[in-house]
C-alpha positions, 0 to 999 in steps of 0.5 A, a space after each residue: 455692339 459691333 459684329 465682327 465676322 469672317 463671313 462676307 456674304 450678302 445678308 450677313 450685315 442684316 442678319 447681325 442687325 436683326 440679332 441685336 448688333 448695332 453695326 457690322 464689319 467683316 474680315 479682313 478688317 480695314 483699320 479706317 473702317 473700324 475706326 469710323 465705326 468706333 467713332 460712330 458708336 462711341 458715347 461721349 465721355 467727360 474727357 470730351 467735355 473738358 474746358 481748358 482754363 488759361 493760366 493767369 500770369 504770376 506777378 512778382 508779388 506772388 513769388 516767395 523767395 526761399 533761400 
Protein backbone atom coordinates (compact mmCIF):
# COMPACT_ATOMS: atom_id res chain seq x y z
CA UNK A 1 0.00 0.00 0.00
CA UNK A 2 1.46 3.32 -1.07
CA UNK A 3 0.15 6.32 0.84
CA UNK A 4 -0.57 9.37 -1.31
CA UNK A 5 -1.13 12.64 0.48
CA UNK A 6 -1.20 16.37 -0.11
CA UNK A 7 0.71 16.84 3.12
CA UNK A 8 4.43 17.16 2.66
CA UNK A 9 5.55 17.98 6.16
CA UNK A 10 8.37 16.32 8.02
CA UNK A 11 7.25 13.16 9.74
CA UNK A 12 4.38 12.37 7.33
CA UNK A 13 6.25 9.54 5.64
CA UNK A 14 7.17 7.90 8.93
CA UNK A 15 3.62 8.34 10.23
CA UNK A 16 2.26 6.55 7.15
CA UNK A 17 4.80 3.74 7.55
CA UNK A 18 3.90 3.46 11.25
CA UNK A 19 0.22 3.15 10.27
CA UNK A 20 0.96 0.14 8.05
CA UNK A 21 1.70 1.65 4.65
CA UNK A 22 4.52 0.14 2.59
CA UNK A 23 5.63 3.47 1.15
CA UNK A 24 4.66 7.11 0.75
CA UNK A 25 4.46 9.75 -1.97
CA UNK A 26 3.25 13.33 -1.63
CA UNK A 27 1.54 15.67 -4.07
CA UNK A 28 2.26 17.06 -6.55
CA UNK A 29 2.98 13.60 -7.90
CA UNK A 30 6.22 13.16 -9.80
CA UNK A 31 5.46 10.54 -12.47
CA UNK A 32 8.98 9.10 -12.43
CA UNK A 33 8.91 8.76 -8.64
CA UNK A 34 5.48 7.11 -8.74
CA UNK A 35 6.61 4.71 -11.46
CA UNK A 36 9.70 3.81 -9.42
CA UNK A 37 7.56 3.13 -6.33
CA UNK A 38 5.13 0.96 -8.30
CA UNK A 39 8.00 -1.06 -9.76
CA UNK A 40 9.57 -1.40 -6.31
CA UNK A 41 6.44 -2.91 -4.77
CA UNK A 42 5.00 -4.80 -7.75
CA UNK A 43 4.79 -8.53 -7.23
CA UNK A 44 6.18 -10.67 -10.04
CA UNK A 45 3.49 -12.05 -12.31
CA UNK A 46 3.45 -15.08 -14.52
CA UNK A 47 3.69 -12.69 -17.48
CA UNK A 48 7.15 -11.66 -16.33
CA UNK A 49 8.24 -15.30 -16.51
CA UNK A 50 7.14 -16.03 -20.07
CA UNK A 51 9.74 -17.79 -22.18
CA UNK A 52 9.52 -17.29 -25.92
CA UNK A 53 10.07 -20.44 -27.96
CA UNK A 54 11.47 -19.77 -31.42
CA UNK A 55 9.27 -20.89 -34.28
CA UNK A 56 10.50 -23.87 -36.20
CA UNK A 57 10.70 -23.33 -39.94
CA UNK A 58 7.93 -24.94 -41.96
CA UNK A 59 9.28 -27.28 -44.60
CA UNK A 60 7.58 -27.86 -47.94
CA UNK A 61 6.59 -31.34 -46.81
CA UNK A 62 4.46 -29.75 -44.04
CA UNK A 63 2.46 -27.54 -46.40
CA UNK A 64 -0.84 -28.84 -47.73
CA UNK A 65 -2.14 -27.18 -50.89
CA UNK A 66 -5.89 -26.61 -50.99
CA UNK A 67 -7.46 -25.61 -54.29
